[in-house]
C-alpha positions in Angstrom: 97.2 -108.1 -74.0 99.8 -108.6 -76.7 101.9 -111.4 -75.2 104.0 -111.8 -78.4 105.2 -108.2 -77.9 105.6 -108.2 -74.1 109.1 -108.1 -72.7 110.5 -111.3 -71.3 112.7 -109.7 -68.6 111.7 -108.0 -65.4 112.2 -104.3 -65.0 110.7 -100.8 -65.2 109.8 -99.1 -68.4 109.2 -95.4 -68.9 107.6 -94.0 -72.1 107.9 -90.3 -72.8 108.3 -87.9 -75.7 111.6 -87.5 -77.6 114.6 -86.0 -75.8 114.1 -82.6 -77.5 110.7 -82.2 -75.7 111.8 -83.5 -72.2 111.1 -81.0 -69.4 113.3 -80.4 -66.5 111.2 -82.2 -63.9 110.7 -85.2 -66.2 114.5 -85.4 -66.8 115.1 -85.4 -63.0 112.5 -88.1 -62.5 114.1 -90.3 -65.1 117.6 -89.8 -63.6 116.3 -90.6 -60.1 114.4 -93.7 -61.3 117.5 -95.0 -63.1 119.6 -94.5 -60.0 117.0 -96.2 -57.7 116.6 -99.1 -60.2 120.4 -99.6 -60.3 120.6 -99.8 -56.5 117.5 -102.1 -56.3 119.2 -104.8 -58.3 
């Protein structure tokens, strides 16, 4: 939609509320996603 603002690199992007509002399950999901993404590269 907004090509001028789209990222040029490949990757995964997660959008979520500020850290103060992060729930336990969301924190665990983000950590697991980071680990999987690191091993996938």
